[in-house]
C-alpha positions as CSV (number, residue, x, y, z in Angstrom):
1,M,-36.2,8.0,4.0
2,N,-34.4,4.9,3.2
3,I,-34.9,5.5,-0.5
4,L,-33.8,9.1,-0.2
5,I,-30.5,8.0,1.8
6,Q,-30.0,5.1,-1.4
7,V,-30.4,8.2,-3.9
8,I,-28.0,10.0,-2.0
9,F,-25.6,7.3,-1.6
10,G,-25.8,6.9,-5.3
11,L,-25.5,10.2,-6.4
12,L,-22.1,10.6,-3.8
13,S,-20.6,7.0,-5.3
14,A,-21.0,8.4,-9.0
15,L,-19.4,12.1,-7.8
16,I,-16.6,10.3,-6.3
17,V,-16.2,7.6,-9.2
18,G,-16.6,10.0,-12.1
19,A,-14.2,12.6,-10.4
20,A,-11.4,9.8,-9.5
21,M,-11.6,8.7,-13.3
22,M,-11.5,12.5,-14.5
23,A,-8.3,12.9,-12.1
24,V,-6.4,10.6,-13.9
25,T,-7.9,10.9,-17.5
26,V,-7.5,14.6,-17.7
27,R,-4.1,16.3,-19.7
28,N,-4.2,19.0,-17.4
29,I,-2.3,18.3,-14.3
30,I,-4.3,21.5,-13.0
31,H,-7.5,20.0,-13.4
32,A,-6.9,16.7,-12.3
33,A,-5.8,18.5,-8.9
34,L,-9.4,20.1,-8.8
35,W,-11.0,16.7,-9.7
36,L,-8.8,15.2,-6.9
37,I,-10.3,17.8,-4.8
38,A,-13.7,16.8,-5.7
39,C,-13.2,13.3,-5.1
40,F,-12.1,14.2,-1.6
41,F,-15.4,16.3,-1.2
42,G,-17.2,13.5,-2.0
43,V,-15.7,10.8,0.3
44,G,-16.2,13.6,3.0
45,A,-20.1,13.8,2.1
46,L,-20.2,9.8,2.3
47,Y,-18.8,9.8,5.8
48,L,-21.6,12.2,7.0
49,L,-24.1,10.1,5.5
50,L,-22.6,7.4,7.6
51,E,-23.0,9.6,10.8
52,A,-19.7,9.6,11.0
53,E,-19.2,13.4,11.5
54,F,-15.7,13.3,13.2
55,I,-14.5,11.4,10.1
56,A,-16.1,13.6,7.9
57,V,-14.7,16.9,9.2
58,V,-10.8,15.7,9.7
59,Q,-11.2,14.0,5.7
60,V,-12.2,17.8,4.8
61,L,-9.9,19.7,6.8
62,I,-6.9,17.3,6.2
63,Y,-7.3,16.0,2.6
64,V,-9.3,19.0,1.5
65,G,-7.6,21.7,3.4
66,A,-3.8,20.4,3.6
67,V,-2.8,17.5,1.3
68,S,-4.6,19.5,-1.9
69,I,-2.9,22.4,-0.9
70,L,-0.2,21.0,-1.0
71,I,-0.4,19.0,-4.3
72,L,-1.7,22.3,-5.7
73,F,1.8,23.8,-4.6
74,A,4.0,21.0,-5.7
75,I,2.3,21.7,-9.1
76,M,2.5,25.1,-9.5
77,L,6.2,25.1,-8.2
78,T,7.0,22.6,-10.6
79,R,9.4,23.2,-13.7
80,Q,7.7,22.8,-17.3
81,I,4.7,22.0,-16.4
82,E,3.0,22.8,-19.7
83,G,5.1,19.8,-21.2
84,A,3.8,16.9,-19.0
85,R,1.8,14.3,-21.2
86,H,0.7,11.0,-20.5
87,L,3.2,8.2,-20.6
88,V,1.2,5.5,-21.6
89,T,-1.2,5.9,-24.6
90,G,-3.0,4.0,-27.3
91,W,-3.8,0.2,-26.5
92,R,-1.1,0.6,-23.8
93,L,-3.5,3.0,-21.9
94,W,-6.3,0.4,-22.2
95,V,-4.0,-2.7,-21.3
96,T,-3.1,-0.9,-18.3
97,I,-6.6,0.1,-17.5
98,A,-7.5,-3.7,-17.9
99,I,-5.0,-4.6,-15.6
100,C,-5.7,-1.9,-12.8
101,V,-9.2,-3.5,-13.1
102,A,-8.5,-6.8,-12.8
103,L,-6.2,-6.3,-9.5
104,F,-9.0,-4.0,-7.9
105,A,-11.4,-6.7,-8.5
106,T,-9.1,-9.5,-7.0
107,V,-9.1,-7.3,-3.9
108,L,-12.6,-6.0,-3.8
109,V,-14.8,-8.8,-5.0
110,P,-13.9,-11.7,-2.3
111,T,-14.3,-8.9,0.3
112,L,-17.6,-8.1,-0.9
113,L,-18.8,-11.8,-1.3
114,S,-17.7,-12.5,2.3
115,H,-18.3,-9.9,4.2
116,N,-21.9,-10.2,6.3
117,W,-23.8,-7.2,5.6
118,N,-26.6,-7.8,7.7
119,V,-25.4,-5.3,10.7
120,P,-27.2,-6.6,14.0
121,P,-28.9,-3.5,15.8
122,P,-26.8,-2.0,19.0
123,V,-27.5,-3.6,22.3
124,I,-29.2,-1.1,24.5
125,A,-28.3,-1.4,28.4
126,E,-30.9,-2.0,31.0
127,G,-32.3,1.0,32.4
128,S,-30.6,3.4,29.9
129,D,-31.4,4.7,26.2
130,L,-27.0,4.7,25.3
131,P,-26.1,1.8,23.7
132,A,-24.0,-0.8,25.9
133,E,-21.3,-0.9,23.4
134,P,-21.2,2.9,22.2
135,L,-19.1,3.2,19.1
136,A,-15.9,5.0,19.1
137,G,-15.9,8.8,19.1
138,A,-13.4,12.0,19.2
139,A,-12.1,10.6,22.7
140,E,-11.4,7.5,21.6
141,L,-9.8,8.4,18.0
142,G,-7.3,10.9,20.1
143,R,-6.2,8.5,22.8
144,D,-5.4,5.8,19.4
145,F,-3.5,8.5,17.5
146,V,-1.6,9.5,20.9
147,F,-0.9,5.6,22.2
148,V,-2.1,3.0,19.6
149,Y,-0.8,4.9,16.3
150,L,2.2,7.4,17.6
151,L,4.5,6.2,15.5
152,H,2.4,6.3,12.2
153,F,1.4,9.6,13.2
154,Q,4.5,11.0,13.7
155,V,5.7,9.8,10.4
156,T,3.0,11.1,8.7
157,G,3.9,14.8,10.5
158,V,7.5,14.5,9.8
159,L,6.9,13.4,5.6
160,L,4.5,16.5,5.2
161,T,7.2,18.8,7.3
162,M,9.5,17.5,4.5
163,A,7.3,17.8,1.1
164,L,6.9,21.6,2.9
165,I,10.8,22.2,3.1
166,G,11.1,20.6,-0.2
167,A,8.6,23.2,-1.7
168,I,10.1,26.1,-0.5
169,V,13.5,25.3,-1.3
170,I,12.2,24.7,-4.9
171,A,10.6,28.2,-4.4
172,F,13.8,30.2,-3.6
173,E,16.0,28.1,-6.5
174,E,13.3,29.4,-8.8
175,R,13.3,32.8,-7.3
176,A,17.0,33.2,-7.9
177,R,16.7,32.1,-10.9
178,R,13.8,34.3,-12.1
179,R,14.7,37.8,-13.5
180,R,13.3,40.3,-11.4
181,V,10.6,42.2,-12.7
182,L,11.3,46.2,-12.6
183,T,9.1,48.8,-11.1
184,L,7.9,51.5,-12.9
185,A,10.2,54.0,-11.4
186,E,13.1,52.0,-12.4
187,E,11.7,51.2,-15.9
188,H,11.8,54.8,-16.5
189,A,15.2,55.8,-15.2
190,L,16.6,52.8,-17.5
191,R,14.8,54.6,-20.1
192,E,16.2,57.8,-19.6
193,Q,19.7,56.3,-19.4
194,K,19.3,54.8,-22.5
195,K,18.1,57.8,-23.8
196,N,20.9,60.1,-22.6
197,R,23.8,57.3,-23.6
198,G,22.0,57.6,-27.3
199,T,22.4,61.5,-27.2
200,E,25.9,61.4,-26.3
201,E,26.6,58.7,-28.8
202,Q,25.3,61.2,-31.3
203,E,26.9,64.4,-29.9
204,N,30.3,62.3,-30.2
205,R,30.0,61.4,-34.0
């Protein structure tokens, strides 16, 4: 069973890392957003593997169901998206990648070396099958959102609301500038008007 879990963990890790690399390397920004969604799915599956079902569901609902859709709307409402290109190319791109990897390793390596990976088993209370100190569940997370992290939660909500309002404003602005598409009846009437005008001009001549 442990070998199976390690294999699944390796596959999920490869999916997350590969999707993240594709999200920052592909030239098509729509494909980059789709790879980002795949990365979010992989992270949610990793939470599920860690038996954090609530966090996995929140990951899928918030990041895949809300943030990703918001990103796709922002991409679709952006002007001249076909002309988007990488700002850094050639050897500058590899130097930038090396600097980012070095900075990431500077933060990650000390944590990996100093962390105690031997997690002690939970202490079982006498006369009960439950641990003496239960892990935080949905109720504890809900209380933290309401009391401890209320300000952070409200700021995030205001930020997403402002992004949604901005997308709506851009959509109305694009709609006002875009030429209205005529219906079949309007096109037929316009053709008849042009024919009548042409006939009248020929008769006048």
